[in-house]
C-alpha positions, 0 to 999 in steps of 0.5 A: 645388551645383558642377556641370553645369547641367540643360541640360548634363546633359541634352545629355549624355545625349542625345549618349550615348544617340545614339552608342549607337544608331550603335555598335549599328547598326554592329554589326548591319551587321557582323553582317548581313555575316557572316551573308549571308557564311555564307548564300552559303557555305551555297548553295555546299556546297548546289550542290555537294552536289546535283551529286554527287548528281546523279552518284550517282543517275546511276551508280545508274541505269546499274546 
């Protein structure tokens, strides 16, 4: 049978698995950064809306 010895096949499978794990971790890091950015933007919008609500409440109390 022509082909790779069993040790080389096992080594290739292990290296392929490790490469897949590293790639998956890279994707997870990119996604985590995107989610963090989204959370920051939501926080900014929330603070802006809160400030606008305070202005509205003050104007209602004056009436």
